[in-house]
N, C-alpha and C positions, 0 to 999 in steps of 0.2 A: 623785301618781298621773299627772298630766299628763306630767311629765318621763319617768317610766318608760314610759309609753305611747309617747311620741315616740321614745325610744331603741329600743324594740322594733320599731316600724313602720319607722323609717329603717334599722334594722339588717337587717330581713327583706325589704324591698321598696322599689322605687323609685316606687311609686304615689303619687298626689296624697294628702297627708295628710288633706285635707278629705274626699275620697271615702272613704277608709278609715274615718275617724271617723264619718261619716254611715252608712256600711254597718254598722258595729258597733252604732250606736244603733238602726237599723232592725231589726237581727237581735235585739237584746235586748228591745225593747219597741215596735216599730213594725210597719209593713206596707209592702209594696212601693210603695204610692202615697205614703207619707210621704217617700220619698227625695228627690224633687225639691224640695219645700218646705223640708225640713230642710237640704238642701245650699244653698239660697238663703240661709237664715239664717246658716249656717256661713260662707259666703263674705263676708257683710256684717259679722258680728261678729268673725270671725277664728277659726281652728281652736283656739287655746288657750282662748278663752272658751267655744266650743262644747263642748270636752272637759270643762271645769270643770262646765258644766251637765249634761253626760252623766253624769259621775261622781257628781254630787250626786243625780241621778235614780236611779242604780243604788243608792246608799246608802239613799235613801228606800224603794226597793222591797225592800231587805233587811230593813228594820225594820217595814214595814207592807204591807198588800195594797191595791193601787189597783184600782178598777174598770176604769179605762181608762188604762193607763200612757202610751200614745201621746198621748192628749189632754192628759194632765198635762204631759208633756214639751213638747208644742207650746205650751201656755200659758206654760210657763217660758221658752221661746225668744222668744215674742212680748213678754213683759214685759221681758226683758233687752234685746231689740232696741229697744223703745220708749225705755228709759232710755239706752241706748247712743246712739241717734239724737239724743236731746235734748242729750246731752253733746257730741257731734260738732258740733252746730249752735250750740254756745255757750249752751245753755239750762241748765236746772237741773242741779245735780250731786248 
């Protein structure tokens, strides 16, 4: 899914892929105020990791109803970033 997304985005636009990925996530299950913080996470964990989390969230939403999809996605980003940050610092893997 990530590869298809990248081919579509790079084939259609010259925009920053992080910006496009975050805009899609906000459109699908966020609000305007989510853009800045989700962009912050996307820039730190990388667009590919962000996209994987985004597609996982979309998949979850297809199979169940979440009361607050934006909060669930934000929690997913926080957890991933914490694990990513530990790995980058040579901590637990």
